[in-house]
C-alpha positions in Angstrom: 4.9 19.5 39.0 5.6 21.3 36.0 2.3 21.8 33.9 1.9 19.6 30.1 1.8 21.0 26.6 -1.0 23.1 26.1 -1.8 21.8 22.9 -1.6 18.4 24.6 -4.3 19.4 27.3 -6.1 20.6 24.5 -6.8 17.6 22.3 -10.5 16.3 23.7 -10.7 13.0 24.8 -11.9 10.2 21.9 -15.5 9.8 22.8 -15.5 6.1 21.4 -13.4 5.3 24.0 -15.4 6.9 27.1 -18.4 4.8 26.2 -16.0 1.5 25.1 -14.4 2.2 29.1 -17.7 2.5 30.4 -19.4 -0.7 28.9 -15.5 -2.8 30.4 -16.8 -1.8 33.1 -20.2 -2.8 32.9 -20.9 -6.6 33.7 -22.3 -8.3 30.9 -22.4 -5.4 28.5 -22.6 -5.8 25.1 -20.2 -3.8 23.5 -21.3 -2.4 20.2 -18.9 0.8 20.2 -15.6 -0.3 19.1 -14.5 -1.9 15.8 -12.6 -5.0 17.6 -12.5 -8.3 14.7 -14.1 -11.1 16.5 -12.2 -14.2 14.4 -9.0 -16.0 15.3 -6.3 -15.3 13.5 -5.0 -17.5 11.0 -2.6 -20.0 12.0 -0.6 -19.5 9.5 -0.2 -15.7 10.5 0.5 -16.6 13.7 3.1 -19.5 12.7 4.8 -16.7 10.8 5.4 -14.4 13.8 6.4 -17.0 16.2 9.1 -18.5 13.4 10.7 -15.1 13.9 11.0 -15.4 17.3 12.3 -18.9 17.0 15.0 -18.1 14.6 15.8 -15.0 16.4 15.4 -12.4 14.2 14.4 -9.9 17.1 17.1 -6.8 16.3 16.3 -4.0 14.2 14.8 -3.8 11.1 15.3 -1.3 8.0 13.5 2.5 8.9 10.8 1.4 6.1 10.2 -2.4 6.3 12.1 -5.6 5.4 11.9 -5.7 1.7 9.4 -8.2 0.8 7.1 -7.0 3.4 7.1 -4.1 1.4 7.2 -6.0 -1.6 3.9 -7.2 -0.5 2.0 -4.1 0.3 3.5 -2.1 -3.4 1.5 -5.5 -4.5 -1.4 -5.1 -2.5 -2.0 -1.3 -3.7 -1.4 -1.9 -7.1 -3.9 -4.6 -7.6 -6.4 -1.9 -6.0 -5.3 1.3 -8.2 -4.5 -0.5 -11.7 -0.9 0.9 -11.5 2.7 -0.7 -10.9 3.5 0.4 -7.5 7.7 0.0 -6.3 8.2 -2.0 -3.3 10.3 1.6 -2.6 6.7 3.3 -2.4 5.7 1.6 0.5 6.7 2.2 4.0 5.8 -0.2 6.7 4.8 1.0 9.6 3.6 0.8 13.7 -0.3 0.3 12.2 -2.6 2.6 10.4 -2.1 5.4 13.2 1.2 5.6 13.4 1.3 5.9 9.5 -1.3 8.9 9.6 0.9 10.8 12.4 4.1 10.1 10.3 2.2 11.1 6.6 1.1 14.6 8.3 4.7 14.8 9.9 5.8 14.6 7.0 3.2 17.8 5.0 2.5 20.0 7.8 4.0 22.8 9.7 2.6 24.8 12.4 -0.3 26.6 11.6 -1.6 25.1 8.4 -4.4 23.6 7.5 -5.4 19.9 7.0 -9.1 19.4 6.0 -10.3 16.5 7.6 -14.0 15.3 6.9 -17.1 15.5 9.7 -18.2 12.8 10.5 -14.9 11.5 10.5 -12.5 9.0 12.9 -11.4 11.5 15.8 -7.7 10.8 15.4 -7.6 12.7 12.1 -7.8 16.3 13.9 -6.4 15.1 17.4 -3.0 14.3 15.1 -3.2 17.6 13.1 -3.9 19.4 16.9 -0.7 17.3 18.3 1.3 18.3 15.2 0.3 22.3 16.2 -2.0 22.2 12.8 -5.1 23.3 12.2 -7.7 20.8 11.4 -10.6 22.4 9.2 -13.6 19.8 8.9 -15.1 19.7 5.6 -19.2 18.7 5.9 -20.7 15.0 5.1 -24.2 16.0 5.1 -27.1 13.2 5.3 -28.9 14.6 2.5 -26.2 14.1 0.3 -25.6 10.7 1.5 -22.9 11.5 3.4 -20.8 11.8 0.8 -18.3 15.0 0.6 -18.6 17.9 -2.4 -15.7 19.4 -4.5 -17.8 23.3 -4.2 -17.8 22.8 0.1 -14.6 22.0 0.3 -13.0 24.8 -2.4 -15.3 27.2 0.4 -13.0 26.1 3.0 -9.8 26.7 1.1 -7.0 29.1 2.5 -3.3 29.6 1.6 -2.5 27.9 4.9 -4.7 24.8 3.0 -2.1 21.6 3.1 -4.2 18.7 2.9 -7.2 17.3 2.1 -7.4 14.1 4.0 -10.0 10.9 2.7 -11.7 7.9 4.1 -13.1 5.3 2.4 -14.7 3.5 3.2 -16.1 5.1 5.7 -15.2 5.0 9.9 -17.6 5.8 11.0 -20.5 6.0 8.0 -20.0 2.5 5.7 -20.0 5.1 3.0 -17.7 4.6 -0.4 -16.7 7.1 -2.6 -17.3 6.5 -6.5 -14.7 6.4 -9.4 -16.0 9.6 -10.5 -15.7 11.4 -7.1 -12.9 10.4 -6.2 -11.1 11.2 -9.6 -12.7 14.8 -9.2 -11.6 15.0 -5.6 -7.7 14.3 -6.8 -8.3 17.3 -10.1 -9.5 19.1 -6.9 -5.7 19.0 -4.8 -3.9 19.5 -8.6 -5.7 22.2 -8.8 -5.0 23.9 -5.4 -1.7 22.2 -5.1 -2.3 19.7 -1.9 -1.2 17.1 -0.7 -4.0 14.1 0.0 -3.9 11.5 2.6 -6.6 8.7 1.8 -7.2 6.1 4.6 -7.6 3.3 3.4 -7.9 1.3 6.8 -11.4 -0.7 5.2 -10.3 -1.3 1.5 -11.0 -5.3 1.8 -14.9 -4.5 2.7 -17.2 -2.8 0.4 -20.5 -4.5 -0.3 -21.7 -4.2 -4.2 -19.5 -1.3 -4.9 -15.7 -1.4 -6.0 -13.0 0.0 -3.7 -11.3 3.2 -5.8 -7.9 4.4 -4.2 -7.1 7.9 -5.3 -3.6 6.7 -6.5 -5.0 5.6 -9.6 -5.6 8.9 -10.6 -2.0 9.9 -9.6 0.8 9.3 -12.0 2.9 5.6 -12.6 5.5 7.3 -10.0 2.8 9.2 -7.6 2.6 13.2 -7.7 0.6 14.1 -4.6 -1.5 11.0 -3.0 0.1 9.1 0.4 -2.0 6.3 1.1 -2.5 4.4 4.1 -3.2 0.6 4.9 -3.3 -1.5 7.7 -3.9 -5.3 8.3 -5.8 -4.4 11.7 -9.2 -4.7 9.7 -8.3 -7.0 6.5 -6.7 -9.7 8.7 -7.9 -9.0 12.3 -4.2 -7.9 13.6 -4.9 -5.0 15.4 -2.5 -5.3 18.4 0.1 -6.9 16.0 0.3 -2.9 14.8 1.5 -3.3 11.2 0.3 -1.4 8.4 2.4 1.0 5.3 2.2 4.2 3.6 2.5 4.0 0.5 3.9 7.2 -1.0 5.1 8.9 -4.0 8.9 8.2 -5.5 11.3 10.4 -3.4 9.9 10.6 0.2 11.9 7.7 1.2 14.5 9.7 3.1 12.6 11.8 4.6 10.1 9.5 5.9 12.9 7.2 7.2 14.1 9.9 9.1 11.1 10.7 10.9 10.6 6.9 11.8 14.0 7.2 13.2 12.9 9.9 15.4 9.8 8.2 16.4 9.3 4.5 16.8 12.5 3.7 14.8 11.2 0.5 12.9 8.2 -2.1 13.1 8.7 -5.4 15.2 10.0 -7.9 13.0 7.2 -10.5 14.1 4.6 -8.0 13.6 6.6 -7.8 9.6 6.7 -11.7 9.1 2.9 -12.0 10.6 2.0 -9.2 7.8 4.2 -10.9 4.9 2.6 -14.7 5.7 -1.0 -12.9 5.9 -0.8 -10.9 2.4 1.0 -13.6 0.3 -0.6 -16.7 2.1 -4.1 -18.1 1.7 -6.8 -15.2 1.8 -10.2 -17.3 3.1 -10.1 -15.5 6.3 -10.9 -12.0 4.2 -13.8 -13.8 2.2 -15.1 -15.1 5.6 -15.2 -12.2 7.6 -16.5 -10.1 4.4 -19.6 -12.4 4.0 -19.7 -11.8 7.8 -19.8 -8.6 8.0 -22.2 -8.2 5.2 -24.5 -11.0 6.5 -24.6 -9.0 10.0 -25.3 -5.7 8.2 -28.6 -6.6 6.5 -29.6 -8.5 9.9 -29.0 -5.2 12.0 -30.3 -2.9 9.3 -34.0 -5.6 9.1 -33.7 -4.9 13.4 -33.9 -0.8 12.4 -36.2 -1.4 9.3 -38.8 -3.2 12.2 -38.4 -0.4 14.4 -38.6 2.5 12.3 -34.9 4.0 13.2 -33.5 5.8 10.0 -30.2 4.7 8.4 -27.0 5.2 6.0 -26.7 2.1 4.0 -23.5 1.0 4.5 -21.6 0.1 1.4 -18.4 -0.8 2.9 -16.5 -1.5 6.0 -18.4 -2.9 9.4 -20.5 -0.1 10.8 -23.6 1.3 11.0 -24.5 4.9 11.2 -28.0 4.9 12.5 -30.1 8.4 13.3 -31.6 8.0 17.0 -32.5 12.1 17.3 -35.6 11.4 18.3 -34.9 9.8 21.5 -31.4 11.5 22.0 -32.4 15.1 23.1 -29.8 16.9 21.5 -27.0 15.3 23.3 -26.0 12.1 22.3 -23.2 11.3 24.0 -25.4 11.6 27.6 -27.5 9.4 25.7 -25.2 6.7 25.2 -23.6 6.3 28.7 -27.7 6.8 29.8 -28.4 3.3 26.9 -25.7 1.6 28.6 -26.5 2.1 32.4 -30.1 1.1 31.2 -30.2 -1.6 28.7 -26.4 -2.7 29.3 -25.7 -2.2 25.8 -22.8 0.2 24.2 -22.9 2.2 20.9 -20.7 4.8 19.9 -22.2 8.2 20.0 -22.2 10.4 16.5 -20.2 13.2 18.4 -17.4 11.5 18.6 -16.9 11.8 15.3 -17.8 15.4 14.4 -20.8 17.9 14.7 -22.7 17.0 12.2 -23.0 13.3 14.1 -25.2 14.9 16.9 -28.2 12.6 17.1 -26.5 9.5 15.4 -24.8 6.4 16.7 -22.1 4.0 15.4 -23.0 0.3 15.9 -19.6 -2.1 15.4 -20.7 -5.2 13.0 -17.5 -7.3 13.3 -18.6 -9.7 16.4 -21.5 -12.1 17.4 -24.4 -11.9 15.0 -26.5 -12.8 18.4 -24.3 -10.2 20.8 -25.6 -7.3 18.4 -29.1 -8.1 17.1 -29.8 -8.5 20.8 -28.4 -5.3 21.9 -30.1 -3.7 18.7 -33.4 -5.0 19.8 -33.1 -3.0 23.0 -32.9 0.2 21.0 -35.9 2.5 21.8 -37.8 3.5 18.5 -39.6 6.0 17.2 -43.1 4.9 18.6 -41.5 4.6 22.0 -40.7 8.5 22.4 -44.2 9.3 21.2 
């Protein structure tokens, strides 16, 4: 058999999927390693998808998406940024991951560098590598609350740097960028003529702090910020694969060309489900947000009781906990041992970068009783001696 492309073979396995698959293969395991919302999808969203099939609207849609859906995403982005976003700037994607791939395809050439957070979601670097680009990690240190520092990023810039990738609220950290820091990062990109790709998958879920989009500092028509939105987390539509990019004016033709050569267009039932989600009752979002906050507070109480250090999550639905006292310098192996001994799966911090060594990500989005039972099985520093 001929060999696969070397750059594909060199992309590392996703450690989140590794431990989660092992948990799925373990009878009665408590799976706290993956961010899968557990609420039933609201009926009006399902009805909209069914109605699309009932009227046999199953043909191609425009590359950029159905106009009403683009307008709905534009309104959402406008509400978050305080701008009047034209529907022509919204480009419908098959979920946030396909949107990320589309955005980076538009911006990167072979050998170009993209700045990605460490710790950060693993597909940021994986996608860059699949495009023959070079991911360069900017550090998010515990001593600084896992927040980026402008001077750390600026020190990494080279003539090949093209893109700064931001993620707020953060997966895996639950950290949220402040308004002032967001403005400083946009100004940094402007000084060095960089693009910003802003992953805002969890924009609906922040706790006692606002979500601030870099779009707010990018001018009325957009200049350098491409924002990735998704309904996977906001409305629990992970399997419908529906999201959007909000781009500066003038990129639609290029994006349509790339879209045509990859997935052509997004399925119409998913788009009409998205339209119903964005324009219909918002009870699901409010209830989910309250559930995630309550789960966070209950989980933090368990960690406090055990004396386990953690980052107080301000958004998303994850808790980032420091288990270095127990992991022996190899948190990846420790998570498999913990699954074997306690039937609980958590994501190893090294899935998100080298700075994650010793840390774990705990998903807060599921059943509270299962979450707390799984966390009670964590060892404490006292247990480690």
